[in-house]
Structures are given as C-alpha cells and as structure tokens.
C-alpha positions in Angstrom: 42.6 58.0 44.4 44.1 61.0 42.6 46.9 63.1 43.9 47.0 66.9 43.7 50.5 68.3 43.8 51.7 71.9 43.3 55.0 73.8 43.7 54.4 77.0 45.6 56.6 80.0 46.3 56.0 82.4 49.2 57.5 85.9 49.0 57.3 88.1 52.2 56.9 91.7 51.4 54.9 92.7 54.4 57.7 94.5 56.2 57.8 92.1 59.2 58.6 88.4 59.8 55.8 85.9 59.3 55.5 82.2 60.0 54.2 79.6 57.5 52.3 76.9 59.5 53.1 73.4 58.4 51.1 70.2 58.6 52.2 66.8 59.8 53.1 65.6 56.3 55.8 68.2 56.2 54.4 70.8 53.8 52.7 74.2 54.4 49.2 73.8 55.7 46.7 74.6 52.9 43.1 74.3 51.7 42.3 73.7 48.1 39.3 75.9 47.2 37.1 75.9 44.0 35.1 78.8 42.7 31.5 77.6 42.2 28.9 80.1 41.1 31.2 82.9 42.3 31.6 81.5 45.8 34.8 79.8 47.0 34.2 76.4 48.5 36.5 73.8 50.1 37.6 71.2 47.6 40.1 69.4 49.9 43.0 69.6 52.2 45.8 67.3 53.2 45.1 64.6 55.8 48.2 64.0 57.8 49.2 62.3 61.0 49.2 64.7 64.0 52.9 65.1 64.1 54.4 68.4 65.2 56.2 70.1 62.4 57.8 73.5 63.4 56.5 76.5 61.5 58.7 78.1 58.8 59.8 81.6 59.7 60.0 84.0 56.7 61.8 87.3 57.3 60.8 90.4 55.4 62.2 90.2 51.8 62.8 86.5 51.9 61.1 83.8 49.8 60.5 80.1 50.4 59.5 77.4 47.9 57.7 74.2 48.8 55.8 71.3 47.2 52.3 70.8 48.6 50.2 67.7 47.9 47.2 65.7 48.9 45.1 62.7 47.8 41.7 63.7 46.5 38.6 62.6 44.6 38.8 63.5 40.9 38.7 67.3 40.6 36.1 68.8 38.2 37.0 71.4 35.6 37.1 74.8 37.1 38.9 77.7 38.8 40.8 76.9 42.0 43.1 78.6 44.5 45.1 77.6 47.6 44.6 79.1 51.0 47.5 79.0 53.4 47.8 79.4 57.2 50.4 82.2 57.7 50.8 84.0 61.1 52.8 86.8 62.7 53.9 87.8 66.2 55.1 84.4 67.4 52.4 82.6 65.4 49.4 84.0 67.5 47.9 86.3 64.8 46.9 85.3 61.3 48.0 87.8 58.7 45.3 89.7 56.7 43.1 87.5 54.6 44.2 89.0 51.3 47.7 87.6 51.8 46.6 84.0 52.4 45.7 83.0 48.9 47.5 81.8 45.8 46.8 83.1 42.4 43.8 81.5 40.8 44.4 78.6 38.5 42.3 76.4 36.2 42.0 72.6 36.3 40.7 70.9 33.1 40.5 67.3 32.1 43.9 67.8 30.5 45.5 69.1 33.8 46.2 72.4 35.5 46.9 75.7 33.6 
C-alpha cells in the first residue's frame, strides 16, 4: 500500500468561530478528490477506528496546522484537492461549500507539486 500525507493549514477569516471535525486517527476529517474530465471524484479518505476525537475550535483570525494522511492504492497522475468537514454553531451547520476545499495540487509519478 501507498501512503498519502500532506501538511495542511487552516486560516479562519469568516468572522465567526468554526469547528474542524476530526476523525478517529487524530487528524482533520478529509476526502481526497481527483479531477477527471472536469468532474471531482473521490480518490480516497482515511479509514480510522471509530474513536471519538473532539473537534478543533478555530476562532476568527486564528490558524491551525495539521498533518493528514491515509493509506491508498497508487494515485494516478492528475489534479487533486482535499475536502474537509468544517462546521459552525456548535458543529450543527456545515460552512459554505466554497470554504471546504484546499487549493488544487498535482500528483505526478515524481510526487506532488
């Protein structure tokens, strides 16, 4: 198996506190997506034990850095992004979609760029 690992930085500039939802393996919950023919499709997500990990509160103006990782089948060359689960108002409402994604990045046989 291959392991996908990325360091991510969250910066809250929404004017209100938000909550980063975490998965049982101790990192922010995420889905790896690949752009195929102009459509984003799921390329993988972490598989973790169902342990409760408290969400990470992020006040307006604060930032938070974490490492996310997952085991995966070999990834093909292409454009990818990460989608996160970020909520507001006591974690009951997901923030608007446009704020849930990382910047796009490219994976080649030589690694990510």
